[in-house]
PDB file with one MODEL, atoms N, CA, C and O in Angstrom:
MODEL        1
ATOM      1  N   MET A   1      -2.335  89.272 -58.770  1.00  0.00           N
ATOM      2  CA  MET A   1      -2.417  89.973 -60.072  1.00  0.00           C
ATOM      3  C   MET A   1      -3.569  91.262 -59.922  1.00  0.00           C
ATOM      4  O   MET A   1      -4.633  91.074 -59.332  1.00  0.00           O
ATOM      5  N   THR A   2      -3.250  92.430 -60.462  1.00  0.00           N
ATOM      6  CA  THR A   2      -4.186  93.602 -60.568  1.00  0.00           C
ATOM      7  C   THR A   2      -5.091  93.479 -61.528  1.00  0.00           C
ATOM      8  O   THR A   2      -4.863  92.713 -62.465  1.00  0.00           O
ATOM      9  N   LEU A   3      -6.183  94.154 -61.467  1.00  0.00           N
ATOM     10  CA  LEU A   3      -7.315  94.286 -62.490  1.00  0.00           C
ATOM     11  C   LEU A   3      -6.611  94.651 -63.530  1.00  0.00           C
ATOM     12  O   LEU A   3      -6.803  93.827 -64.425  1.00  0.00           O
ATOM     13  N   SER A   4      -5.736  95.655 -63.927  1.00  0.00           N
ATOM     14  CA  SER A   4      -5.129  96.241 -65.008  1.00  0.00           C
ATOM     15  C   SER A   4      -4.445  95.047 -65.821  1.00  0.00           C
ATOM     16  O   SER A   4      -4.439  95.063 -67.052  1.00  0.00           O
ATOM     17  N   LEU A   5      -3.855  93.983 -65.062  1.00  0.00           N
ATOM     18  CA  LEU A   5      -3.203  92.884 -65.721  1.00  0.00           C
ATOM     19  C   LEU A   5      -4.086  91.986 -66.306  1.00  0.00           C
ATOM     20  O   LEU A   5      -3.770  91.464 -67.374  1.00  0.00           O
ATOM     21  N   ILE A   6      -5.349  91.676 -65.669  1.00  0.00           N
ATOM     22  CA  ILE A   6      -6.425  90.874 -65.969  1.00  0.00           C
ATOM     23  C   ILE A   6      -7.121  91.616 -67.326  1.00  0.00           C
ATOM     24  O   ILE A   6      -7.448  90.946 -68.306  1.00  0.00           O
ATOM     25  N   MET A   7      -7.262  92.738 -67.275  1.00  0.00           N
ATOM     26  CA  MET A   7      -7.893  93.490 -68.294  1.00  0.00           C
ATOM     27  C   MET A   7      -7.031  93.370 -69.399  1.00  0.00           C
ATOM     28  O   MET A   7      -7.503  93.131 -70.511  1.00  0.00           O
ATOM     29  N   SER A   8      -5.756  93.515 -69.212  1.00  0.00           N
ATOM     30  CA  SER A   8      -4.783  93.538 -70.432  1.00  0.00           C
ATOM     31  C   SER A   8      -4.923  92.104 -70.963  1.00  0.00           C
ATOM     32  O   SER A   8      -5.085  91.973 -72.177  1.00  0.00           O
ATOM     33  N   ALA A   9      -4.869  90.855 -70.063  1.00  0.00           N
ATOM     34  CA  ALA A   9      -4.790  89.525 -70.624  1.00  0.00           C
ATOM     35  C   ALA A   9      -6.057  89.360 -71.706  1.00  0.00           C
ATOM     36  O   ALA A   9      -5.993  88.948 -72.864  1.00  0.00           O
ATOM     37  N   ILE A  10      -7.235  89.818 -70.955  1.00  0.00           N
ATOM     38  CA  ILE A  10      -8.542  89.916 -71.839  1.00  0.00           C
ATOM     39  C   ILE A  10      -8.453  90.537 -73.100  1.00  0.00           C
ATOM     40  O   ILE A  10      -8.954  90.041 -74.109  1.00  0.00           O
ATOM     41  N   TRP A  11      -7.784  91.695 -73.082  1.00  0.00           N
ATOM     42  CA  TRP A  11      -7.484  92.588 -74.268  1.00  0.00           C
ATOM     43  C   TRP A  11      -6.550  91.935 -75.426  1.00  0.00           C
ATOM     44  O   TRP A  11      -6.669  92.118 -76.638  1.00  0.00           O
ATOM     45  N   ALA A  12      -5.620  91.153 -74.778  1.00  0.00           N
ATOM     46  CA  ALA A  12      -4.806  90.229 -75.841  1.00  0.00           C
ATOM     47  C   ALA A  12      -5.499  89.135 -76.496  1.00  0.00           C
ATOM     48  O   ALA A  12      -5.283  88.803 -77.661  1.00  0.00           O
ATOM     49  N   ILE A  13      -6.582  88.418 -75.494  1.00  0.00           N
ATOM     50  CA  ILE A  13      -7.027  87.279 -75.964  1.00  0.00           C
ATOM     51  C   ILE A  13      -8.108  87.734 -77.301  1.00  0.00           C
ATOM     52  O   ILE A  13      -8.280  87.258 -78.423  1.00  0.00           O
ATOM     53  N   ALA A  14      -8.662  88.785 -76.628  1.00  0.00           N
ATOM     54  CA  ALA A  14      -9.693  89.429 -77.687  1.00  0.00           C
ATOM     55  C   ALA A  14      -9.126  89.835 -78.975  1.00  0.00           C
ATOM     56  O   ALA A  14      -9.778  89.709 -80.011  1.00  0.00           O
ATOM     57  N   ALA A  15      -7.819  90.367 -78.954  1.00  0.00           N
ATOM     58  CA  ALA A  15      -7.360  90.895 -80.171  1.00  0.00           C
ATOM     59  C   ALA A  15      -6.797  89.372 -81.034  1.00  0.00           C
ATOM     60  O   ALA A  15      -6.609  89.273 -82.247  1.00  0.00           O
ATOM     61  N   THR A  16      -6.666  88.598 -80.285  1.00  0.00           N
ATOM     62  CA  THR A  16      -6.332  87.262 -81.022  1.00  0.00           C
ATOM     63  C   THR A  16      -7.281  86.665 -81.910  1.00  0.00           C
ATOM     64  O   THR A  16      -7.143  86.285 -83.073  1.00  0.00           O
ATOM     65  N   ILE A  17      -8.409  86.652 -81.036  1.00  0.00           N
ATOM     66  CA  ILE A  17      -9.914  86.343 -81.671  1.00  0.00           C
ATOM     67  C   ILE A  17     -10.134  87.001 -83.011  1.00  0.00           C
ATOM     68  O   ILE A  17     -10.391  86.434 -84.073  1.00  0.00           O
ATOM     69  N   VAL A  18      -9.981  88.366 -82.771  1.00  0.00           N
ATOM     70  CA  VAL A  18     -10.265  89.262 -83.851  1.00  0.00           C
ATOM     71  C   VAL A  18      -9.521  88.983 -84.997  1.00  0.00           C
ATOM     72  O   VAL A  18      -9.997  89.018 -86.132  1.00  0.00           O
ATOM     73  N   ALA A  19      -8.331  88.700 -84.720  1.00  0.00           N
ATOM     74  CA  ALA A  19      -7.295  88.468 -85.728  1.00  0.00           C
ATOM     75  C   ALA A  19      -7.673  87.195 -86.642  1.00  0.00           C
ATOM     76  O   ALA A  19      -7.357  87.015 -87.818  1.00  0.00           O
ATOM     77  N   CYS A  20      -8.336  86.464 -85.904  1.00  0.00           N
ATOM     78  CA  CYS A  20      -8.860  85.040 -86.810  1.00  0.00           C
ATOM     79  C   CYS A  20     -10.003  85.257 -87.404  1.00  0.00           C
ATOM     80  O   CYS A  20     -10.521  84.351 -88.056  1.00  0.00           O
ATOM     81  N   LEU A  21     -10.586  86.461 -87.289  1.00  0.00           N
ATOM     82  CA  LEU A  21     -11.997  86.738 -88.063  1.00  0.00           C
ATOM     83  C   LEU A  21     -11.670  86.904 -89.571  1.00  0.00           C
ATOM     84  O   LEU A  21     -10.493  87.125 -89.856  1.00  0.00           O
ATOM     85  N   PRO A  22     -12.540  86.826 -90.515  1.00  0.00           N
ATOM     86  CA  PRO A  22     -12.272  87.259 -91.696  1.00  0.00           C
ATOM     87  C   PRO A  22     -12.123  88.836 -91.913  1.00  0.00           C
ATOM     88  O   PRO A  22     -12.641  89.608 -91.106  1.00  0.00           O
ATOM     89  N   MET A  23     -11.502  89.239 -92.872  1.00  0.00           N
ATOM     90  CA  MET A  23     -11.004  90.898 -92.740  1.00  0.00           C
ATOM     91  C   MET A  23     -12.262  91.637 -92.752  1.00  0.00           C
ATOM     92  O   MET A  23     -12.324  92.515 -91.891  1.00  0.00           O
ATOM     93  N   ARG A  24     -13.348  91.498 -93.559  1.00  0.00           N
ATOM     94  CA  ARG A  24     -14.418  92.263 -93.506  1.00  0.00           C
ATOM     95  C   ARG A  24     -15.208  92.502 -91.917  1.00  0.00           C
ATOM     96  O   ARG A  24     -15.810  93.525 -91.591  1.00  0.00           O
ATOM     97  N   PHE A  25     -15.034  91.381 -91.144  1.00  0.00           N
ATOM     98  CA  PHE A  25     -15.513  91.496 -89.821  1.00  0.00           C
ATOM     99  C   PHE A  25     -14.514  91.922 -88.773  1.00  0.00           C
ATOM    100  O   PHE A  25     -14.851  91.749 -87.602  1.00  0.00           O
ATOM    101  N   GLN A  26     -13.398  92.426 -89.012  1.00  0.00           N
ATOM    102  CA  GLN A  26     -12.263  92.867 -88.079  1.00  0.00           C
ATOM    103  C   GLN A  26     -12.343  94.354 -87.879  1.00  0.00           C
ATOM    104  O   GLN A  26     -11.768  94.784 -86.879  1.00  0.00           O
ATOM    105  N   TYR A  27     -12.940  95.185 -88.635  1.00  0.00           N
ATOM    106  CA  TYR A  27     -12.914  96.473 -88.620  1.00  0.00           C
ATOM    107  C   TYR A  27     -13.315  97.031 -86.918  1.00  0.00           C
ATOM    108  O   TYR A  27     -12.578  97.512 -86.057  1.00  0.00           O
ATOM    109  N   ARG A  28     -14.839  96.716 -86.903  1.00  0.00           N
ATOM    110  CA  ARG A  28     -15.279  97.213 -85.745  1.00  0.00           C
ATOM    111  C   ARG A  28     -14.662  96.890 -84.418  1.00  0.00           C
ATOM    112  O   ARG A  28     -14.397  97.776 -83.606  1.00  0.00           O
ATOM    113  N   PRO A  29     -14.460  95.766 -84.227  1.00  0.00           N
ATOM    114  CA  PRO A  29     -13.750  95.144 -83.034  1.00  0.00           C
ATOM    115  C   PRO A  29     -12.351  95.595 -83.091  1.00  0.00           C
ATOM    116  O   PRO A  29     -11.814  95.960 -82.045  1.00  0.00           O
ATOM    117  N   GLY A  30     -11.750  95.607 -84.121  1.00  0.00           N
ATOM    118  CA  GLY A  30     -10.439  96.103 -84.257  1.00  0.00           C
ATOM    119  C   GLY A  30     -10.302  97.461 -83.823  1.00  0.00           C
ATOM    120  O   GLY A  30      -9.478  97.756 -82.957  1.00  0.00           O
ATOM    121  N   LEU A  31     -10.964  98.212 -84.299  1.00  0.00           N
ATOM    122  CA  LEU A  31     -11.049  99.509 -84.155  1.00  0.00           C
ATOM    123  C   LEU A  31     -11.419  99.805 -82.403  1.00  0.00           C
ATOM    124  O   LEU A  31     -10.759 100.627 -81.766  1.00  0.00           O
ATOM    125  N   MET A  32     -12.415  99.107 -81.851  1.00  0.00           N
ATOM    126  CA  MET A  32     -12.519  99.280 -80.353  1.00  0.00           C
ATOM    127  C   MET A  32     -11.313  98.735 -79.606  1.00  0.00           C
ATOM    128  O   MET A  32     -11.106  99.211 -78.490  1.00  0.00           O
ATOM    129  N   LEU A  33     -10.420  97.722 -80.111  1.00  0.00           N
ATOM    130  CA  LEU A  33      -9.278  97.388 -79.332  1.00  0.00           C
ATOM    131  C   LEU A  33      -8.279  98.388 -79.523  1.00  0.00           C
ATOM    132  O   LEU A  33      -7.553  98.648 -78.563  1.00  0.00           O
ATOM    133  N   LEU A  34      -8.120  98.992 -80.604  1.00  0.00           N
ATOM    134  CA  LEU A  34      -7.210  99.981 -81.008  1.00  0.00           C
ATOM    135  C   LEU A  34      -7.423 101.253 -80.107  1.00  0.00           C
ATOM    136  O   LEU A  34      -6.538 101.956 -79.619  1.00  0.00           O
ATOM    137  N   LEU A  35      -8.655 101.383 -80.003  1.00  0.00           N
ATOM    138  CA  LEU A  35      -8.888 102.802 -78.999  1.00  0.00           C
ATOM    139  C   LEU A  35      -8.783 102.385 -77.555  1.00  0.00           C
ATOM    140  O   LEU A  35      -8.518 103.277 -76.749  1.00  0.00           O
ATOM    141  N   ILE A  36      -8.955 101.149 -77.113  1.00  0.00           N
ATOM    142  CA  ILE A  36      -8.905 100.766 -75.806  1.00  0.00           C
ATOM    143  C   ILE A  36      -7.319 100.600 -75.354  1.00  0.00           C
ATOM    144  O   ILE A  36      -6.987 100.867 -74.199  1.00  0.00           O
ATOM    145  N   ALA A  37      -6.529 100.221 -76.166  1.00  0.00           N
ATOM    146  CA  ALA A  37      -5.145 100.240 -75.887  1.00  0.00           C
ATOM    147  C   ALA A  37      -4.596 100.907 -75.073  1.00  0.00           C
ATOM    148  O   ALA A  37      -4.175 100.547 -73.974  1.00  0.00           O
ATOM    149  N   PRO A  38      -4.544 102.279 -75.717  1.00  0.00           N
ATOM    150  CA  PRO A  38      -3.859 103.301 -74.921  1.00  0.00           C
ATOM    151  C   PRO A  38      -4.058 103.448 -73.110  1.00  0.00           C
ATOM    152  O   PRO A  38      -3.243 103.719 -72.228  1.00  0.00           O
ATOM    153  N   ILE A  39      -5.449 103.148 -73.076  1.00  0.00           N
ATOM    154  CA  ILE A  39      -6.198 103.380 -71.822  1.00  0.00           C
ATOM    155  C   ILE A  39      -5.274 102.122 -70.877  1.00  0.00           C
ATOM    156  O   ILE A  39      -4.849 102.287 -69.733  1.00  0.00           O
ATOM    157  N   LEU A  40      -5.153 101.108 -71.560  1.00  0.00           N
ATOM    158  CA  LEU A  40      -4.950  99.736 -70.799  1.00  0.00           C
ATOM    159  C   LEU A  40      -3.210  99.822 -70.528  1.00  0.00           C
ATOM    160  O   LEU A  40      -2.661  99.397 -69.512  1.00  0.00           O
ATOM    161  N   ILE A  41      -2.575 100.416 -71.586  1.00  0.00           N
ATOM    162  CA  ILE A  41      -1.192 100.541 -71.306  1.00  0.00           C
ATOM    163  C   ILE A  41      -0.882 101.728 -70.116  1.00  0.00           C
ATOM    164  O   ILE A  41      -0.043 101.593 -69.225  1.00  0.00           O
ATOM    165  N   GLY A  42      -1.646 102.770 -70.285  1.00  0.00           N
ATOM    166  CA  GLY A  42      -1.581 103.827 -69.297  1.00  0.00           C
ATOM    167  C   GLY A  42      -1.868 103.270 -67.751  1.00  0.00           C
ATOM    168  O   GLY A  42      -1.213 103.617 -66.768  1.00  0.00           O
ATOM    169  N   TRP A  43      -2.897 102.408 -67.743  1.00  0.00           N
ATOM    170  CA  TRP A  43      -3.221 101.713 -66.356  1.00  0.00           C
ATOM    171  C   TRP A  43      -2.299 100.811 -65.868  1.00  0.00           C
ATOM    172  O   TRP A  43      -1.913 100.789 -64.699  1.00  0.00           O
ATOM    173  N   VAL A  44      -1.919 100.020 -66.798  1.00  0.00           N
ATOM    174  CA  VAL A  44      -0.644  99.062 -66.453  1.00  0.00           C
ATOM    175  C   VAL A  44       0.600  99.869 -65.837  1.00  0.00           C
ATOM    176  O   VAL A  44       1.206  99.567 -64.809  1.00  0.00           O
ATOM    177  N   GLY A  45       0.869 101.023 -66.732  1.00  0.00           N
ATOM    178  CA  GLY A  45       2.200 101.631 -66.412  1.00  0.00           C
ATOM    179  C   GLY A  45       1.899 102.523 -64.936  1.00  0.00           C
ATOM    180  O   GLY A  45       2.844 102.839 -64.213  1.00  0.00           O
ATOM    181  N   TYR A  46       0.816 102.795 -64.674  1.00  0.00           N
ATOM    182  CA  TYR A  46       0.524 103.208 -63.553  1.00  0.00           C
ATOM    183  C   TYR A  46       0.500 102.329 -62.213  1.00  0.00           C
ATOM    184  O   TYR A  46       0.817 102.788 -61.115  1.00  0.00           O
ATOM    185  N   ASP A  47       0.124 101.135 -62.414  1.00  0.00           N
ATOM    186  CA  ASP A  47       0.395 100.248 -61.529  1.00  0.00           C
ATOM    187  C   ASP A  47       1.535  99.648 -61.199  1.00  0.00           C
ATOM    188  O   ASP A  47       1.795  99.276 -60.055  1.00  0.00           O
ATOM    189  N   TYR A  48       2.465  99.488 -62.430  1.00  0.00           N
ATOM    190  CA  TYR A  48       3.673  98.594 -62.267  1.00  0.00           C
ATOM    191  C   TYR A  48       4.788  99.461 -62.632  1.00  0.00           C
ATOM    192  O   TYR A  48       5.888  99.162 -62.168  1.00  0.00           O
ATOM    193  N   GLY A  49       4.680 100.577 -63.452  1.00  0.00           N
ATOM    194  CA  GLY A  49       5.903 101.492 -63.457  1.00  0.00           C
ATOM    195  C   GLY A  49       5.986 101.776 -65.214  1.00  0.00           C
ATOM    196  O   GLY A  49       5.247 101.249 -66.046  1.00  0.00           O
ATOM    197  N   TRP A  50       7.000 102.669 -65.463  1.00  0.00           N
ATOM    198  CA  TRP A  50       6.985 102.992 -66.634  1.00  0.00           C
ATOM    199  C   TRP A  50       7.493 101.909 -67.544  1.00  0.00           C
ATOM    200  O   TRP A  50       7.064 101.769 -68.689  1.00  0.00           O
ATOM    201  N   TRP A  51       8.470 101.103 -66.976  1.00  0.00           N
ATOM    202  CA  TRP A  51       9.205 100.112 -67.834  1.00  0.00           C
ATOM    203  C   TRP A  51       8.318  98.844 -68.358  1.00  0.00           C
ATOM    204  O   TRP A  51       8.579  98.216 -69.384  1.00  0.00           O
ATOM    205  N   VAL A  52       7.350  98.606 -67.579  1.00  0.00           N
ATOM    206  CA  VAL A  52       6.207  97.619 -68.103  1.00  0.00           C
ATOM    207  C   VAL A  52       5.197  98.255 -68.894  1.00  0.00           C
ATOM    208  O   VAL A  52       4.553  97.556 -69.676  1.00  0.00           O
ATOM    209  N   SER A  53       4.936  99.645 -68.790  1.00  0.00           N
ATOM    210  CA  SER A  53       4.230 100.160 -69.939  1.00  0.00           C
ATOM    211  C   SER A  53       4.878 100.223 -71.169  1.00  0.00           C
ATOM    212  O   SER A  53       4.160 100.116 -72.163  1.00  0.00           O
ATOM    213  N   VAL A  54       6.169 100.385 -71.337  1.00  0.00           N
ATOM    214  CA  VAL A  54       6.825 100.287 -72.562  1.00  0.00           C
ATOM    215  C   VAL A  54       6.909  98.905 -73.071  1.00  0.00           C
ATOM    216  O   VAL A  54       6.829  98.694 -74.281  1.00  0.00           O
ATOM    217  N   LEU A  55       7.068  97.942 -72.209  1.00  0.00           N
ATOM    218  CA  LEU A  55       6.920  96.522 -72.757  1.00  0.00           C
ATOM    219  C   LEU A  55       5.365  96.371 -73.166  1.00  0.00           C
ATOM    220  O   LEU A  55       5.271  95.696 -74.191  1.00  0.00           O
ATOM    221  N   ALA A  56       4.396  96.705 -72.776  1.00  0.00           N
ATOM    222  CA  ALA A  56       2.883  96.866 -73.095  1.00  0.00           C
ATOM    223  C   ALA A  56       2.886  97.333 -74.495  1.00  0.00           C
ATOM    224  O   ALA A  56       2.351  96.768 -75.450  1.00  0.00           O
ATOM    225  N   LEU A  57       3.552  98.433 -74.499  1.00  0.00           N
ATOM    226  CA  LEU A  57       3.335  99.349 -75.717  1.00  0.00           C
ATOM    227  C   LEU A  57       4.035  98.649 -77.119  1.00  0.00           C
ATOM    228  O   LEU A  57       3.606  98.684 -78.273  1.00  0.00           O
ATOM    229  N   LEU A  58       5.015  98.136 -76.692  1.00  0.00           N
ATOM    230  CA  LEU A  58       5.786  97.101 -77.583  1.00  0.00           C
ATOM    231  C   LEU A  58       5.232  96.014 -78.341  1.00  0.00           C
ATOM    232  O   LEU A  58       5.474  95.623 -79.483  1.00  0.00           O
ATOM    233  N   GLY A  59       4.240  95.512 -77.244  1.00  0.00           N
ATOM    234  CA  GLY A  59       3.471  94.202 -77.491  1.00  0.00           C
ATOM    235  C   GLY A  59       2.132  95.013 -78.648  1.00  0.00           C
ATOM    236  O   GLY A  59       1.909  94.649 -79.803  1.00  0.00           O
ATOM    237  N   PHE A  60       1.520  95.988 -78.011  1.00  0.00           N
ATOM    238  CA  PHE A  60       0.570  96.826 -78.856  1.00  0.00           C
ATOM    239  C   PHE A  60       0.970  97.119 -80.331  1.00  0.00           C
ATOM    240  O   PHE A  60       0.151  96.987 -81.241  1.00  0.00           O
ATOM    241  N   VAL A  61       2.227  97.512 -80.538  1.00  0.00           N
ATOM    242  CA  VAL A  61       2.668  97.987 -81.607  1.00  0.00           C
ATOM    243  C   VAL A  61       2.911  96.703 -82.581  1.00  0.00           C
ATOM    244  O   VAL A  61       2.554  96.651 -83.758  1.00  0.00           O
ATOM    245  N   SER A  62       3.583  95.687 -81.867  1.00  0.00           N
ATOM    246  CA  SER A  62       3.653  94.422 -82.736  1.00  0.00           C
ATOM    247  C   SER A  62       2.416  93.734 -83.122  1.00  0.00           C
ATOM    248  O   SER A  62       2.375  93.144 -84.202  1.00  0.00           O
ATOM    249  N   MET A  63       1.357  93.757 -82.299  1.00  0.00           N
ATOM    250  CA  MET A  63       0.091  93.211 -82.742  1.00  0.00           C
ATOM    251  C   MET A  63      -0.564  94.091 -83.885  1.00  0.00           C
ATOM    252  O   MET A  63      -1.169  93.661 -84.867  1.00  0.00           O
ATOM    253  N   PHE A  64      -0.315  95.422 -83.551  1.00  0.00           N
ATOM    254  CA  PHE A  64      -1.405  96.226 -84.593  1.00  0.00           C
ATOM    255  C   PHE A  64      -0.303  96.943 -85.618  1.00  0.00           C
ATOM    256  O   PHE A  64      -0.512  98.125 -85.894  1.00  0.00           O
ATOM    257  N   ARG A  65       0.749  96.346 -86.140  1.00  0.00           N
ATOM    258  CA  ARG A  65       1.892  97.326 -86.834  1.00  0.00           C
ATOM    259  C   ARG A  65       1.031  97.449 -88.288  1.00  0.00           C
ATOM    260  O   ARG A  65       1.302  98.542 -88.786  1.00  0.00           O
ATOM    261  N   ASN A  66       0.272  96.839 -88.964  1.00  0.00           N
ATOM    262  CA  ASN A  66      -0.258  97.138 -89.980  1.00  0.00           C
ATOM    263  C   ASN A  66      -1.343  98.237 -89.882  1.00  0.00           C
ATOM    264  O   ASN A  66      -1.186  99.154 -90.689  1.00  0.00           O
ATOM    265  N   PRO A  67      -2.317  98.325 -89.131  1.00  0.00           N
ATOM    266  CA  PRO A  67      -3.488  99.275 -88.908  1.00  0.00           C
ATOM    267  C   PRO A  67      -2.465 100.681 -88.628  1.00  0.00           C
ATOM    268  O   PRO A  67      -2.656 101.737 -89.230  1.00  0.00           O
ATOM    269  N   LEU A  68      -1.553 100.521 -87.789  1.00  0.00           N
ATOM    270  CA  LEU A  68      -0.636 101.761 -87.295  1.00  0.00           C
ATOM    271  C   LEU A  68       0.112 102.198 -88.483  1.00  0.00           C
ATOM    272  O   LEU A  68       0.385 103.391 -88.614  1.00  0.00           O
ATOM    273  N   ARG A  69       0.449 101.362 -89.323  1.00  0.00           N
ATOM    274  CA  ARG A  69       1.597 101.623 -90.256  1.00  0.00           C
ATOM    275  C   ARG A  69       0.323 102.754 -91.407  1.00  0.00           C
ATOM    276  O   ARG A  69       0.555 103.872 -91.866  1.00  0.00           O
ATOM    277  N   TYR A  70      -0.761 102.037 -91.539  1.00  0.00           N
ATOM    278  CA  TYR A  70      -1.792 102.682 -92.415  1.00  0.00           C
ATOM    279  C   TYR A  70      -2.080 104.033 -91.773  1.00  0.00           C
ATOM    280  O   TYR A  70      -2.002 105.031 -92.488  1.00  0.00           O
ATOM    281  N   LEU A  71      -2.416 104.157 -90.447  1.00  0.00           N
ATOM    282  CA  LEU A  71      -2.809 105.558 -90.067  1.00  0.00           C
ATOM    283  C   LEU A  71      -1.460 106.499 -90.063  1.00  0.00           C
ATOM    284  O   LEU A  71      -1.472 107.712 -90.268  1.00  0.00           O
ATOM    285  N   TRP A  72      -0.602 105.912 -89.861  1.00  0.00           N
ATOM    286  CA  TRP A  72       0.779 106.936 -90.040  1.00  0.00           C
ATOM    287  C   TRP A  72       0.901 107.430 -91.484  1.00  0.00           C
ATOM    288  O   TRP A  72       1.326 108.572 -91.654  1.00  0.00           O
ATOM    289  N   ARG A  73       0.555 106.650 -92.579  1.00  0.00           N
ATOM    290  CA  ARG A  73       0.816 106.944 -93.751  1.00  0.00           C
ATOM    291  C   ARG A  73      -0.366 107.805 -93.975  1.00  0.00           C
ATOM    292  O   ARG A  73      -0.174 108.642 -94.858  1.00  0.00           O
ATOM    293  N   LEU A  74      -1.627 107.836 -93.380  1.00  0.00           N
ATOM    294  CA  LEU A  74      -2.568 108.591 -93.724  1.00  0.00           C
ATOM    295  C   LEU A  74      -2.474 110.162 -93.057  1.00  0.00           C
ATOM    296  O   LEU A  74      -3.067 111.160 -93.466  1.00  0.00           O
ATOM    297  N   VAL A  75      -1.593 110.066 -91.965  1.00  0.00           N
ATOM    298  CA  VAL A  75      -1.325 111.303 -91.370  1.00  0.00           C
ATOM    299  C   VAL A  75      -0.331 111.853 -92.261  1.00  0.00           C
ATOM    300  O   VAL A  75      -0.678 112.920 -92.768  1.00  0.00           O
ATOM    301  N   LEU A  76       0.799 111.426 -92.592  1.00  0.00           N
ATOM    302  CA  LEU A  76       1.674 111.988 -93.140  1.00  0.00           C
ATOM    303  C   LEU A  76       1.238 112.281 -94.918  1.00  0.00           C
ATOM    304  O   LEU A  76       2.047 112.954 -95.556  1.00  0.00           O
ATOM    305  N   LYS A  77       0.320 111.906 -95.449  1.00  0.00           N
ATOM    306  CA  LYS A  77      -0.265 112.239 -96.603  1.00  0.00           C
ATOM    307  C   LYS A  77      -1.166 113.374 -96.286  1.00  0.00           C
ATOM    308  O   LYS A  77      -0.972 114.352 -97.007  1.00  0.00           O
ATOM    309  N   LYS A  78      -2.043 113.494 -95.450  1.00  0.00           N
ATOM    310  CA  LYS A  78      -2.679 114.917 -94.841  1.00  0.00           C
ATOM    311  C   LYS A  78      -1.656 116.056 -94.631  1.00  0.00           C
ATOM    312  O   LYS A  78      -1.935 117.177 -95.057  1.00  0.00           O
ATOM    313  N   GLU A  79      -0.563 115.842 -94.039  1.00  0.00           N
ATOM    314  CA  GLU A  79       0.390 117.008 -93.540  1.00  0.00           C
ATOM    315  C   GLU A  79       0.777 117.381 -95.037  1.00  0.00           C
ATOM    316  O   GLU A  79       0.722 118.561 -95.381  1.00  0.00           O
ATOM    317  N   GLN A  80       1.136 116.469 -95.860  1.00  0.00           N
ATOM    318  CA  GLN A  80       1.800 116.836 -97.425  1.00  0.00           C
ATOM    319  C   GLN A  80       0.783 117.515 -98.030  1.00  0.00           C
ATOM    320  O   GLN A  80       1.151 118.461 -98.726  1.00  0.00           O
ATOM    321  N   GLU A  81      -0.409 117.303 -97.966  1.00  0.00           N
ATOM    322  CA  GLU A  81      -1.390 118.252 -98.653  1.00  0.00           C
ATOM    323  C   GLU A  81      -1.538 119.411 -98.094  1.00  0.00           C
ATOM    324  O   GLU A  81      -1.574 120.380 -98.852  1.00  0.00           O
ATOM    325  N   GLU A  82      -1.651 119.614 -96.784  1.00  0.00           N
ATOM    326  CA  GLU A  82      -1.567 120.869 -96.311  1.00  0.00           C
ATOM    327  C   GLU A  82      -0.422 121.907 -96.639  1.00  0.00           C
ATOM    328  O   GLU A  82      -0.704 123.105 -96.660  1.00  0.00           O
ATOM    329  N   LEU A  83       0.733 121.517 -96.869  1.00  0.00           N
ATOM    330  CA  LEU A  83       1.844 122.352 -97.305  1.00  0.00           C
ATOM    331  C   LEU A  83       1.577 122.890 -98.656  1.00  0.00           C
ATOM    332  O   LEU A  83       1.037 122.255 -99.562  1.00  0.00           O
ATOM    333  N   PRO A  84       2.044 124.247 -98.729  1.00  0.00           N
ATOM    334  CA  PRO A  84       1.729 125.223-100.066  1.00  0.00           C
ATOM    335  C   PRO A  84       2.608 124.620-101.181  1.00  0.00           C
ATOM    336  O   PRO A  84       2.604 125.118-102.307  1.00  0.00           O
TER     337      PRO A  84
ENDMDL
END
């Protein structure tokens, strides 16, 4: 097992622990996990190939679907405000 898979497993455990926290304590660690995830997904993809990276991305989107949905709506709202 490579270091990228070990770090990804630790990330998944940390994300599960953060999800068990009360909502007001989830923001900082959740944001860190959200920022670290693309780096880990790229690292796993580099070590094992693009198809493993796609599986990791699907797992990430599944775990962070609500924050990603919020960010997506925020981006779309800003785009609509910029239109004349």
